[in-house]
N, CA, C and O atoms as a Tripos MOL2 file, in Angstrom:
@<TRIPOS>MOLECULE
protein
  284   283    71     0     0
PROTEIN
NO_CHARGES

@<TRIPOS>ATOM
      1 N          -0.4020   13.4040    7.9990 N.3       1 MET1
      2 CA         -0.8140   12.4400    6.9080 C.3       1 MET1
      3 C           0.0010   11.1430    6.9430 C.2       1 MET1
      4 O          -0.5200   10.0820    6.6000 O.2       1 MET1
      5 N           1.2190   11.2110    7.3340 N.am      2 LYS2
      6 CA          2.0950   10.0330    7.3620 C.3       2 LYS2
      7 C           1.5590    9.0010    8.4200 C.2       2 LYS2
      8 O           1.7700    7.8040    8.2270 O.2       2 LYS2
      9 N           0.8970    9.4110    9.4930 N.am      3 LYS3
     10 CA          0.3380    8.4690   10.4740 C.3       3 LYS3
     11 C          -0.8470    7.7780   10.0740 C.2       3 LYS3
     12 O          -1.2620    6.8220   10.7280 O.2       3 LYS3
     13 N          -1.4540    8.2190    8.9860 N.am      4 ILE4
     14 CA         -2.6990    7.5120    8.3610 C.3       4 ILE4
     15 C          -2.2530    6.4840    7.4110 C.2       4 ILE4
     16 O          -3.0540    5.6070    7.0870 O.2       4 ILE4
     17 N          -1.0170    6.4950    6.9100 N.am      5 ILE5
     18 CA         -0.6440    5.5550    5.8360 C.3       5 ILE5
     19 C          -0.6050    4.0760    6.3930 C.2       5 ILE5
     20 O          -1.0190    3.1530    5.6910 O.2       5 ILE5
     21 N          -0.1400    3.8750    7.5740 N.am      6 ALA6
     22 CA          0.0630    2.5410    8.1270 C.3       6 ALA6
     23 C          -1.2670    1.8700    8.3260 C.2       6 ALA6
     24 O          -1.4390    0.7570    7.8300 O.2       6 ALA6
     25 N          -2.2670    2.4830    9.0440 N.am      7 PRO7
     26 CA         -3.5880    1.9730    9.2180 C.3       7 PRO7
     27 C          -4.3010    1.6840    7.9770 C.2       7 PRO7
     28 O          -4.9880    0.6700    7.8600 O.2       7 PRO7
     29 N          -4.1520    2.5750    7.0150 N.am      8 ALA8
     30 CA         -4.7570    2.4970    5.7610 C.3       8 ALA8
     31 C          -4.1730    1.3080    5.0210 C.2       8 ALA8
     32 O          -4.9450    0.5500    4.4330 O.2       8 ALA8
     33 N          -2.9150    1.1000    5.0080 N.am      9 PHE9
     34 CA         -2.2330    0.0020    4.3260 C.3       9 PHE9
     35 C          -2.7010   -1.3170    4.9310 C.2       9 PHE9
     36 O          -3.0610   -2.2230    4.1800 O.2       9 PHE9
     37 N          -2.7130   -1.4620    6.2160 N.am     10 ILE10
     38 CA         -3.1210   -2.7270    6.7950 C.3      10 ILE10
     39 C          -4.6310   -2.9720    6.6140 C.2      10 ILE10
     40 O          -5.0680   -4.0960    6.3690 O.2      10 ILE10
     41 N          -5.3520   -1.9710    6.7320 N.am     11 ALA11
     42 CA         -6.8220   -2.1850    6.3170 C.3      11 ALA11
     43 C          -6.9270   -2.5540    4.8970 C.2      11 ALA11
     44 O          -7.6830   -3.4580    4.5410 O.2      11 ALA11
     45 N          -6.2030   -1.8940    4.0750 N.am     12 GLY12
     46 CA         -6.2900   -2.3490    2.5570 C.3      12 GLY12
     47 C          -5.8920   -3.8490    2.4320 C.2      12 GLY12
     48 O          -6.5750   -4.6050    1.7410 O.2      12 GLY12
     49 N          -4.8510   -4.2560    3.0620 N.am     13 LEU13
     50 CA         -4.3580   -5.6930    2.9330 C.3      13 LEU13
     51 C          -5.5210   -6.5680    3.4320 C.2      13 LEU13
     52 O          -5.8880   -7.5120    2.7320 O.2      13 LEU13
     53 N          -6.1060   -6.3080    4.5810 N.am     14 LEU14
     54 CA         -7.2250   -7.0960    5.1450 C.3      14 LEU14
     55 C          -8.2820   -7.1660    4.2310 C.2      14 LEU14
     56 O          -8.8230   -8.2450    3.9930 O.2      14 LEU14
     57 N          -8.6730   -5.9960    3.6300 N.am     15 ILE15
     58 CA         -9.7710   -6.0640    2.6460 C.3      15 ILE15
     59 C          -9.5790   -6.8600    1.4290 C.2      15 ILE15
     60 O         -10.4700   -7.5260    0.9010 O.2      15 ILE15
     61 N          -8.3500   -6.7550    1.0020 N.am     16 VAL16
     62 CA         -7.9050   -7.5170   -0.2500 C.3      16 VAL16
     63 C          -8.0190   -9.0150    0.1360 C.2      16 VAL16
     64 O          -8.5520   -9.8140   -0.6340 O.2      16 VAL16
     65 N          -7.5270   -9.3740    1.3020 N.am     17 PHE17
     66 CA         -7.5430  -10.8690    1.6890 C.3      17 PHE17
     67 C          -8.9550  -11.2940    1.8640 C.2      17 PHE17
     68 O          -9.3020  -12.4050    1.4630 O.2      17 PHE17
     69 N          -9.8640  -10.4160    2.4860 N.am     18 PHE18
     70 CA        -11.2770  -10.8840    2.6840 C.3      18 PHE18
     71 C         -11.9850  -10.9990    1.3530 C.2      18 PHE18
     72 O         -12.7870  -11.9120    1.1560 O.2      18 PHE18
     73 N         -11.6920  -10.0460    0.3910 N.am     19 ILE19
     74 CA        -12.2700  -10.1880   -0.9710 C.3      19 ILE19
     75 C         -11.8360  -11.5050   -1.5500 C.2      19 ILE19
     76 O         -12.6520  -12.2540   -2.0870 O.2      19 ILE19
     77 N         -10.5050  -11.8060   -1.4430 N.am     20 GLY20
     78 CA        -10.0030  -13.1500   -1.9300 C.3      20 GLY20
     79 C         -10.6950  -14.2960   -1.5490 C.2      20 GLY20
     80 O         -11.0070  -15.2030   -2.3210 O.2      20 GLY20
     81 N         -10.9760  -14.2460   -0.1450 N.am     21 GLN21
     82 CA        -11.6240  -15.3430    0.5310 C.3      21 GLN21
     83 C         -13.1190  -15.3770    0.1130 C.2      21 GLN21
     84 O         -13.6920  -16.4630    0.0340 O.2      21 GLN21
     85 N         -13.7410  -14.2550   -0.1470 N.am     22 LEU22
     86 CA        -15.1350  -14.0970   -0.6630 C.3      22 LEU22
     87 C         -15.2490  -14.7510   -2.0290 C.2      22 LEU22
     88 O         -16.1740  -15.5120   -2.3110 O.2      22 LEU22
     89 N         -14.2610  -14.4220   -2.8740 N.am     23 VAL23
     90 CA        -14.2070  -15.0140   -4.2190 C.3      23 VAL23
     91 C         -14.1410  -16.5140   -4.2180 C.2      23 VAL23
     92 O         -14.8060  -17.2050   -4.9900 O.2      23 VAL23
     93 N         -13.2610  -17.0170   -3.2620 N.am     24 ALA24
     94 CA        -13.0400  -18.3940   -3.0700 C.3      24 ALA24
     95 C         -14.1710  -19.1170   -2.6180 C.2      24 ALA24
     96 O         -14.3020  -20.3110   -2.8870 O.2      24 ALA24
     97 N         -15.0600  -18.4320   -1.9000 N.am     25 CYS25
     98 CA        -16.3450  -19.0550   -1.5310 C.3      25 CYS25
     99 C         -17.2300  -19.4890   -2.7110 C.2      25 CYS25
    100 O         -17.9380  -20.4940   -2.6510 O.2      25 CYS25
    101 N         -17.1560  -18.6600   -3.8210 N.am     26 PHE26
    102 CA        -17.9410  -18.9070   -4.9750 C.3      26 PHE26
    103 C         -17.2440  -19.7960   -5.9920 C.2      26 PHE26
    104 O         -17.9220  -20.4300   -6.8010 O.2      26 PHE26
    105 N         -15.9110  -19.8680   -5.9860 N.am     27 VAL27
    106 CA        -15.2120  -20.5250   -6.9660 C.3      27 VAL27
    107 C         -15.3470  -22.0900   -6.7420 C.2      27 VAL27
    108 O         -15.5480  -22.8740   -7.6700 O.2      27 VAL27
    109 N         -15.2130  -22.4630   -5.4080 N.am     28 TYR28
    110 CA        -15.1430  -23.8920   -5.1820 C.3      28 TYR28
    111 C         -16.5580  -24.3810   -5.0960 C.2      28 TYR28
    112 O         -17.5290  -23.6630   -4.8550 O.2      28 TYR28
    113 N         -16.5800  -25.5970   -5.3040 N.am     29 GLU29
    114 CA        -17.8720  -26.4180   -5.2710 C.3      29 GLU29
    115 C         -18.2830  -26.8380   -3.8620 C.2      29 GLU29
    116 O         -17.8830  -27.8840   -3.3520 O.2      29 GLU29
    117 N         -19.1600  -25.9120   -3.2100 N.am     30 VAL30
    118 CA        -19.6180  -26.2140   -1.8900 C.3      30 VAL30
    119 C         -20.9540  -25.9230   -1.8040 C.2      30 VAL30
    120 O         -21.4260  -25.1160   -2.6050 O.2      30 VAL30
    121 N         -21.7090  -26.4840   -0.9010 N.am     31 PRO31
    122 CA        -23.2130  -26.2160   -0.8180 C.3      31 PRO31
    123 C         -23.5450  -24.6810   -0.7550 C.2      31 PRO31
    124 O         -22.7700  -23.8690   -0.2500 O.2      31 PRO31
    125 N         -24.6890  -24.3640   -1.2760 N.am     32 ASN32
    126 CA        -25.1100  -23.0010   -1.3270 C.3      32 ASN32
    127 C         -25.1390  -22.2470    0.0600 C.2      32 ASN32
    128 O         -24.7570  -21.0930    0.2550 O.2      32 ASN32
    129 N         -25.6660  -23.1250    0.9860 N.am     33 PHE33
    130 CA        -25.6120  -22.6150    2.4160 C.3      33 PHE33
    131 C         -24.2590  -22.0540    2.8630 C.2      33 PHE33
    132 O         -24.1930  -20.9910    3.4790 O.2      33 PHE33
    133 N         -23.1610  -22.7930    2.5400 N.am     34 ILE34
    134 CA        -21.8640  -22.5060    3.0300 C.3      34 ILE34
    135 C         -21.4330  -21.3320    2.2380 C.2      34 ILE34
    136 O         -20.7620  -20.4620    2.7930 O.2      34 ILE34
    137 N         -21.7830  -21.2200    0.9010 N.am     35 LYS35
    138 CA        -21.3710  -19.9740    0.0770 C.3      35 LYS35
    139 C         -22.1170  -18.7360    0.7230 C.2      35 LYS35
    140 O         -21.5080  -17.6780    0.8790 O.2      35 LYS35
    141 N         -23.3280  -18.8650    1.0670 N.am     36 ILE36
    142 CA        -23.9910  -17.5610    1.4880 C.3      36 ILE36
    143 C         -23.4880  -17.2620    2.9850 C.2      36 ILE36
    144 O         -23.4130  -16.0890    3.3510 O.2      36 ILE36
    145 N         -23.1580  -18.2600    3.8160 N.am     37 LEU37
    146 CA        -22.6240  -17.9560    5.1350 C.3      37 LEU37
    147 C         -21.3040  -17.3970    4.9220 C.2      37 LEU37
    148 O         -21.0110  -16.3810    5.5520 O.2      37 LEU37
    149 N         -20.5030  -17.8880    4.1610 N.am     38 GLY38
    150 CA        -19.1720  -17.3950    3.9410 C.3      38 GLY38
    151 C         -19.2170  -15.9800    3.4020 C.2      38 GLY38
    152 O         -18.4360  -15.1310    3.8310 O.2      38 GLY38
    153 N         -20.1880  -15.6900    2.3940 N.am     39 ALA39
    154 CA        -20.2800  -14.4000    1.8620 C.3      39 ALA39
    155 C         -20.7030  -13.3450    2.9390 C.2      39 ALA39
    156 O         -20.1840  -12.2280    2.9530 O.2      39 ALA39
    157 N         -21.6560  -13.7250    3.8380 N.am     40 VAL40
    158 CA        -22.0140  -12.8810    4.8870 C.3      40 VAL40
    159 C         -20.9060  -12.5700    5.8450 C.2      40 VAL40
    160 O         -20.7010  -11.4210    6.2360 O.2      40 VAL40
    161 N         -20.1730  -13.6300    6.2300 N.am     41 ILE41
    162 CA        -18.9980  -13.4150    7.2030 C.3      41 ILE41
    163 C         -17.9890  -12.5070    6.6300 C.2      41 ILE41
    164 O         -17.5620  -11.5640    7.2970 O.2      41 ILE41
    165 N         -17.5560  -12.7570    5.3430 N.am     42 PHE42
    166 CA        -16.5650  -11.9240    4.7880 C.3      42 PHE42
    167 C         -16.8980  -10.4700    4.5410 C.2      42 PHE42
    168 O         -16.0970   -9.5560    4.7400 O.2      42 PHE42
    169 N         -18.1920  -10.3060    4.0730 N.am     43 LEU43
    170 CA        -18.7050   -8.9830    3.9220 C.3      43 LEU43
    171 C         -18.7600   -8.2860    5.2780 C.2      43 LEU43
    172 O         -18.4040   -7.1100    5.3480 O.2      43 LEU43
    173 N         -19.1870   -8.9410    6.3630 N.am     44 ALA44
    174 CA        -19.1130   -8.3660    7.6600 C.3      44 ALA44
    175 C         -17.6990   -7.8870    8.0870 C.2      44 ALA44
    176 O         -17.5050   -6.7880    8.6060 O.2      44 ALA44
    177 N         -16.7290   -8.7940    7.8280 N.am     45 LEU45
    178 CA        -15.4490   -8.4840    8.1620 C.3      45 LEU45
    179 C         -14.8820   -7.3140    7.4540 C.2      45 LEU45
    180 O         -14.1220   -6.5250    8.0140 O.2      45 LEU45
    181 N         -15.2890   -7.1970    6.1090 N.am     46 ILE46
    182 CA        -14.7520   -6.0110    5.2950 C.3      46 ILE46
    183 C         -15.5000   -4.7760    5.9910 C.2      46 ILE46
    184 O         -14.8140   -3.7970    6.2850 O.2      46 ILE46
    185 N         -16.8490   -4.7730    6.2640 N.am     47 GLY47
    186 CA        -17.4390   -3.6380    6.8610 C.3      47 GLY47
    187 C         -16.7400   -3.1660    8.1820 C.2      47 GLY47
    188 O         -16.4900   -1.9800    8.3960 O.2      47 GLY47
    189 N         -16.4340   -4.2140    9.0780 N.am     48 VAL48
    190 CA        -15.8510   -3.8530   10.3030 C.3      48 VAL48
    191 C         -14.3880   -3.3250   10.0480 C.2      48 VAL48
    192 O         -13.9480   -2.4710   10.8180 O.2      48 VAL48
    193 N         -13.6560   -3.7600    9.0680 N.am     49 SER49
    194 CA        -12.3430   -3.2110    8.8050 C.3      49 SER49
    195 C         -12.3850   -1.7440    8.4080 C.2      49 SER49
    196 O         -11.6130   -0.8990    8.8610 O.2      49 SER49
    197 N         -13.3940   -1.4990    7.4830 N.am     50 ILE50
    198 CA        -13.5600   -0.0130    7.0950 C.3      50 ILE50
    199 C         -14.0270    0.7410    8.2580 C.2      50 ILE50
    200 O         -13.5800    1.8780    8.4070 O.2      50 ILE50
    201 N         -14.8580    0.2740    9.0980 N.am     51 PHE51
    202 CA        -15.3110    1.0980   10.3350 C.3      51 PHE51
    203 C         -14.1220    1.4720   11.2480 C.2      51 PHE51
    204 O         -13.9140    2.6010   11.6930 O.2      51 PHE51
    205 N         -13.4050    0.4240   11.4560 N.am     52 VAL52
    206 CA        -12.2420    0.5940   12.3230 C.3      52 VAL52
    207 C         -11.2410    1.5250   11.6700 C.2      52 VAL52
    208 O         -10.6370    2.3280   12.3820 O.2      52 VAL52
    209 N         -11.0480    1.4780   10.5080 N.am     53 LEU53
    210 CA        -10.1770    2.4260    9.7370 C.3      53 LEU53
    211 C         -10.6470    3.8540    9.9120 C.2      53 LEU53
    212 O          -9.8630    4.7350   10.2640 O.2      53 LEU53
    213 N         -11.7540    4.0520    9.6980 N.am     54 ILE54
    214 CA        -12.4830    5.4110    9.7530 C.3      54 ILE54
    215 C         -12.4500    5.9620   11.2310 C.2      54 ILE54
    216 O         -12.3380    7.1650   11.4710 O.2      54 ILE54
    217 N         -12.5500    5.0370   12.1540 N.am     55 GLU55
    218 CA        -12.5010    5.4510   13.5450 C.3      55 GLU55
    219 C         -11.0680    5.9070   13.8810 C.2      55 GLU55
    220 O         -10.8550    6.9360   14.5220 O.2      55 GLU55
    221 N         -10.0300    5.0410   13.3880 N.am     56 ARG56
    222 CA         -8.6210    5.3030   13.6650 C.3      56 ARG56
    223 C          -8.3090    6.6920   13.0490 C.2      56 ARG56
    224 O          -7.7050    7.5470   13.6970 O.2      56 ARG56
    225 N          -8.7140    6.8800   11.8460 N.am     57 ILE57
    226 CA         -8.3800    8.1960   11.0780 C.3      57 ILE57
    227 C          -8.9680    9.3270   11.8970 C.2      57 ILE57
    228 O          -8.3490   10.3780   12.0620 O.2      57 ILE57
    229 N         -10.1180    9.1130   12.3860 N.am     58 LYS58
    230 CA        -10.7390   10.2470   13.3690 C.3      58 LYS58
    231 C          -9.9120   10.4810   14.5260 C.2      58 LYS58
    232 O          -9.6900   11.6330   14.8990 O.2      58 LYS58
    233 N          -9.4220    9.4360   15.1470 N.am     59 GLU59
    234 CA         -8.5450    9.5120   16.3210 C.3      59 GLU59
    235 C          -7.1670   10.2950   16.0230 C.2      59 GLU59
    236 O          -6.7030   11.1390   16.7910 O.2      59 GLU59
    237 N          -6.6010    9.9200   14.8570 N.am     60 ILE60
    238 CA         -5.3770   10.5050   14.4450 C.3      60 ILE60
    239 C          -5.6090   11.9740   14.2480 C.2      60 ILE60
    240 O          -4.8730   12.8180   14.7590 O.2      60 ILE60
    241 N          -6.6910   12.2790   13.4620 N.am     61 ARG61
    242 CA         -6.9730   13.7750   13.2700 C.3      61 ARG61
    243 C          -7.2620   14.6090   14.5050 C.2      61 ARG61
    244 O          -7.0370   15.8190   14.5440 O.2      61 ARG61
    245 N          -7.7340   13.9590   15.4430 N.am     62 SER62
    246 CA         -8.2350   14.6540   16.6530 C.3      62 SER62
    247 C          -6.9420   14.9680   17.6190 C.2      62 SER62
    248 O          -7.0050   15.7680   18.5520 O.2      62 SER62
    249 N          -5.8540   14.2850   17.2960 N.am     63 GLY63
    250 CA         -4.6540   14.4770   17.9830 C.3      63 GLY63
    251 C          -4.3410   13.3470   18.9510 C.2      63 GLY63
    252 O          -3.3070   13.3580   19.6190 O.2      63 GLY63
    253 N          -5.2550   12.3570   19.0250 N.am     64 GLU64
    254 CA         -4.9430   11.1820   19.9390 C.3      64 GLU64
    255 C          -3.9910   10.2470   19.1850 C.2      64 GLU64
    256 O          -4.3450    9.6750   18.1540 O.2      64 GLU64
    257 N          -2.7690   10.1070   19.7290 N.am     65 GLU65
    258 CA         -1.8590    9.3870   18.9370 C.3      65 GLU65
    259 C          -1.9120    7.8150   19.1480 C.2      65 GLU65
    260 O          -1.5750    7.0380   18.2550 O.2      65 GLU65
    261 N          -2.3470    7.4160   20.3620 N.am     66 ASP66
    262 CA         -2.6220    5.9790   20.5420 C.3      66 ASP66
    263 C          -3.9440    5.6620   21.1900 C.2      66 ASP66
    264 O          -4.5860    6.5530   21.7460 O.2      66 ASP66
    265 N          -4.3440    4.4900   21.1370 N.am     67 ASP67
    266 CA         -5.6700    4.1030   21.8020 C.3      67 ASP67
    267 C          -5.5280    3.9790   23.3270 C.2      67 ASP67
    268 O          -6.5550    3.8960   24.0010 O.2      67 ASP67
    269 N          -4.3050    3.9610   23.9180 N.am     68 LEU68
    270 CA         -4.1210    3.8090   25.2550 C.3      68 LEU68
    271 C          -4.8110    4.9380   26.2140 C.2      68 LEU68
    272 O          -5.0280    4.7690   27.4140 O.2      68 LEU68
    273 N          -5.1030    6.0690   25.5030 N.am     69 GLY69
    274 CA         -5.5520    7.1850   26.2970 C.3      69 GLY69
    275 C          -6.9870    6.9120   26.7250 C.2      69 GLY69
    276 O          -7.4640    7.6120   27.6190 O.2      69 GLY69
    277 N          -7.7430    5.9130   26.1350 N.am     70 LYS70
    278 CA         -9.0630    5.6740   26.4450 C.3      70 LYS70
    279 C          -9.1690    4.7350   27.7360 C.2      70 LYS70
    280 O         -10.2400    4.5920   28.3250 O.2      70 LYS70
    281 N          -8.0360    4.1310   28.1210 N.am     71 TYR71
    282 CA         -8.1210    3.1670   29.2020 C.3      71 TYR71
    283 C          -7.5880    3.6760   30.4110 C.2      71 TYR71
    284 O          -7.5860    2.9790   31.4260 O.2      71 TYR71
@<TRIPOS>BOND
     1     1     2 1
     2     2     3 1
     3     3     4 2
     4     3     5 am
     5     5     6 1
     6     6     7 1
     7     7     8 2
     8     7     9 am
     9     9    10 1
    10    10    11 1
    11    11    12 2
    12    11    13 am
    13    13    14 1
    14    14    15 1
    15    15    16 2
    16    15    17 am
    17    17    18 1
    18    18    19 1
    19    19    20 2
    20    19    21 am
    21    21    22 1
    22    22    23 1
    23    23    24 2
    24    23    25 am
    25    25    26 1
    26    26    27 1
    27    27    28 2
    28    27    29 am
    29    29    30 1
    30    30    31 1
    31    31    32 2
    32    31    33 am
    33    33    34 1
    34    34    35 1
    35    35    36 2
    36    35    37 am
    37    37    38 1
    38    38    39 1
    39    39    40 2
    40    39    41 am
    41    41    42 1
    42    42    43 1
    43    43    44 2
    44    43    45 am
    45    45    46 1
    46    46    47 1
    47    47    48 2
    48    47    49 am
    49    49    50 1
    50    50    51 1
    51    51    52 2
    52    51    53 am
    53    53    54 1
    54    54    55 1
    55    55    56 2
    56    55    57 am
    57    57    58 1
    58    58    59 1
    59    59    60 2
    60    59    61 am
    61    61    62 1
    62    62    63 1
    63    63    64 2
    64    63    65 am
    65    65    66 1
    66    66    67 1
    67    67    68 2
    68    67    69 am
    69    69    70 1
    70    70    71 1
    71    71    72 2
    72    71    73 am
    73    73    74 1
    74    74    75 1
    75    75    76 2
    76    75    77 am
    77    77    78 1
    78    78    79 1
    79    79    80 2
    80    79    81 am
    81    81    82 1
    82    82    83 1
    83    83    84 2
    84    83    85 am
    85    85    86 1
    86    86    87 1
    87    87    88 2
    88    87    89 am
    89    89    90 1
    90    90    91 1
    91    91    92 2
    92    91    93 am
    93    93    94 1
    94    94    95 1
    95    95    96 2
    96    95    97 am
    97    97    98 1
    98    98    99 1
    99    99   100 2
   100    99   101 am
   101   101   102 1
   102   102   103 1
   103   103   104 2
   104   103   105 am
   105   105   106 1
   106   106   107 1
   107   107   108 2
   108   107   109 am
   109   109   110 1
   110   110   111 1
   111   111   112 2
   112   111   113 am
   113   113   114 1
   114   114   115 1
   115   115   116 2
   116   115   117 am
   117   117   118 1
   118   118   119 1
   119   119   120 2
   120   119   121 am
   121   121   122 1
   122   122   123 1
   123   123   124 2
   124   123   125 am
   125   125   126 1
   126   126   127 1
   127   127   128 2
   128   127   129 am
   129   129   130 1
   130   130   131 1
   131   131   132 2
   132   131   133 am
   133   133   134 1
   134   134   135 1
   135   135   136 2
   136   135   137 am
   137   137   138 1
   138   138   139 1
   139   139   140 2
   140   139   141 am
   141   141   142 1
   142   142   143 1
   143   143   144 2
   144   143   145 am
   145   145   146 1
   146   146   147 1
   147   147   148 2
   148   147   149 am
   149   149   150 1
   150   150   151 1
   151   151   152 2
   152   151   153 am
   153   153   154 1
   154   154   155 1
   155   155   156 2
   156   155   157 am
   157   157   158 1
   158   158   159 1
   159   159   160 2
   160   159   161 am
   161   161   162 1
   162   162   163 1
   163   163   164 2
   164   163   165 am
   165   165   166 1
   166   166   167 1
   167   167   168 2
   168   167   169 am
   169   169   170 1
   170   170   171 1
   171   171   172 2
   172   171   173 am
   173   173   174 1
   174   174   175 1
   175   175   176 2
   176   175   177 am
   177   177   178 1
   178   178   179 1
   179   179   180 2
   180   179   181 am
   181   181   182 1
   182   182   183 1
   183   183   184 2
   184   183   185 am
   185   185   186 1
   186   186   187 1
   187   187   188 2
   188   187   189 am
   189   189   190 1
   190   190   191 1
   191   191   192 2
   192   191   193 am
   193   193   194 1
   194   194   195 1
   195   195   196 2
   196   195   197 am
   197   197   198 1
   198   198   199 1
   199   199   200 2
   200   199   201 am
   201   201   202 1
   202   202   203 1
   203   203   204 2
   204   203   205 am
   205   205   206 1
   206   206   207 1
   207   207   208 2
   208   207   209 am
   209   209   210 1
   210   210   211 1
   211   211   212 2
   212   211   213 am
   213   213   214 1
   214   214   215 1
   215   215   216 2
   216   215   217 am
   217   217   218 1
   218   218   219 1
   219   219   220 2
   220   219   221 am
   221   221   222 1
   222   222   223 1
   223   223   224 2
   224   223   225 am
   225   225   226 1
   226   226   227 1
   227   227   228 2
   228   227   229 am
   229   229   230 1
   230   230   231 1
   231   231   232 2
   232   231   233 am
   233   233   234 1
   234   234   235 1
   235   235   236 2
   236   235   237 am
   237   237   238 1
   238   238   239 1
   239   239   240 2
   240   239   241 am
   241   241   242 1
   242   242   243 1
   243   243   244 2
   244   243   245 am
   245   245   246 1
   246   246   247 1
   247   247   248 2
   248   247   249 am
   249   249   250 1
   250   250   251 1
   251   251   252 2
   252   251   253 am
   253   253   254 1
   254   254   255 1
   255   255   256 2
   256   255   257 am
   257   257   258 1
   258   258   259 1
   259   259   260 2
   260   259   261 am
   261   261   262 1
   262   262   263 1
   263   263   264 2
   264   263   265 am
   265   265   266 1
   266   266   267 1
   267   267   268 2
   268   267   269 am
   269   269   270 1
   270   270   271 1
   271   271   272 2
   272   271   273 am
   273   273   274 1
   274   274   275 1
   275   275   276 2
   276   275   277 am
   277   277   278 1
   278   278   279 1
   279   279   280 2
   280   279   281 am
   281   281   282 1
   282   282   283 1
   283   283   284 2
@<TRIPOS>SUBSTRUCTURE
     1 MET1         2 RESIDUE 1 A MET
     2 LYS2         6 RESIDUE 1 A LYS
     3 LYS3        10 RESIDUE 1 A LYS
     4 ILE4        14 RESIDUE 1 A ILE
     5 ILE5        18 RESIDUE 1 A ILE
     6 ALA6        22 RESIDUE 1 A ALA
     7 PRO7        26 RESIDUE 1 A PRO
     8 ALA8        30 RESIDUE 1 A ALA
     9 PHE9        34 RESIDUE 1 A PHE
    10 ILE10       38 RESIDUE 1 A ILE
    11 ALA11       42 RESIDUE 1 A ALA
    12 GLY12       46 RESIDUE 1 A GLY
    13 LEU13       50 RESIDUE 1 A LEU
    14 LEU14       54 RESIDUE 1 A LEU
    15 ILE15       58 RESIDUE 1 A ILE
    16 VAL16       62 RESIDUE 1 A VAL
    17 PHE17       66 RESIDUE 1 A PHE
    18 PHE18       70 RESIDUE 1 A PHE
    19 ILE19       74 RESIDUE 1 A ILE
    20 GLY20       78 RESIDUE 1 A GLY
    21 GLN21       82 RESIDUE 1 A GLN
    22 LEU22       86 RESIDUE 1 A LEU
    23 VAL23       90 RESIDUE 1 A VAL
    24 ALA24       94 RESIDUE 1 A ALA
    25 CYS25       98 RESIDUE 1 A CYS
    26 PHE26      102 RESIDUE 1 A PHE
    27 VAL27      106 RESIDUE 1 A VAL
    28 TYR28      110 RESIDUE 1 A TYR
    29 GLU29      114 RESIDUE 1 A GLU
    30 VAL30      118 RESIDUE 1 A VAL
    31 PRO31      122 RESIDUE 1 A PRO
    32 ASN32      126 RESIDUE 1 A ASN
    33 PHE33      130 RESIDUE 1 A PHE
    34 ILE34      134 RESIDUE 1 A ILE
    35 LYS35      138 RESIDUE 1 A LYS
    36 ILE36      142 RESIDUE 1 A ILE
    37 LEU37      146 RESIDUE 1 A LEU
    38 GLY38      150 RESIDUE 1 A GLY
    39 ALA39      154 RESIDUE 1 A ALA
    40 VAL40      158 RESIDUE 1 A VAL
    41 ILE41      162 RESIDUE 1 A ILE
    42 PHE42      166 RESIDUE 1 A PHE
    43 LEU43      170 RESIDUE 1 A LEU
    44 ALA44      174 RESIDUE 1 A ALA
    45 LEU45      178 RESIDUE 1 A LEU
    46 ILE46      182 RESIDUE 1 A ILE
    47 GLY47      186 RESIDUE 1 A GLY
    48 VAL48      190 RESIDUE 1 A VAL
    49 SER49      194 RESIDUE 1 A SER
    50 ILE50      198 RESIDUE 1 A ILE
    51 PHE51      202 RESIDUE 1 A PHE
    52 VAL52      206 RESIDUE 1 A VAL
    53 LEU53      210 RESIDUE 1 A LEU
    54 ILE54      214 RESIDUE 1 A ILE
    55 GLU55      218 RESIDUE 1 A GLU
    56 ARG56      222 RESIDUE 1 A ARG
    57 ILE57      226 RESIDUE 1 A ILE
    58 LYS58      230 RESIDUE 1 A LYS
    59 GLU59      234 RESIDUE 1 A GLU
    60 ILE60      238 RESIDUE 1 A ILE
    61 ARG61      242 RESIDUE 1 A ARG
    62 SER62      246 RESIDUE 1 A SER
    63 GLY63      250 RESIDUE 1 A GLY
    64 GLU64      254 RESIDUE 1 A GLU
    65 GLU65      258 RESIDUE 1 A GLU
    66 ASP66      262 RESIDUE 1 A ASP
    67 ASP67      266 RESIDUE 1 A ASP
    68 LEU68      270 RESIDUE 1 A LEU
    69 GLY69      274 RESIDUE 1 A GLY
    70 LYS70      278 RESIDUE 1 A LYS
    71 TYR71      282 RESIDUE 1 A TYR
């Protein structure tokens, strides 16, 4: 369980940062196209962060300690 804490913490920080950027897209006065584009980009980054976290947790639970075993 201790090995899952660091990836979860880093992913949590990234998600909080991306949510902050997402909110900033709508707070500042910019064209709607930029707002929509920014929202799509940051939502995609949040989704990728969650996907990578889930994959890393699966790797840790399967006993693979590092990613270097794949290469």
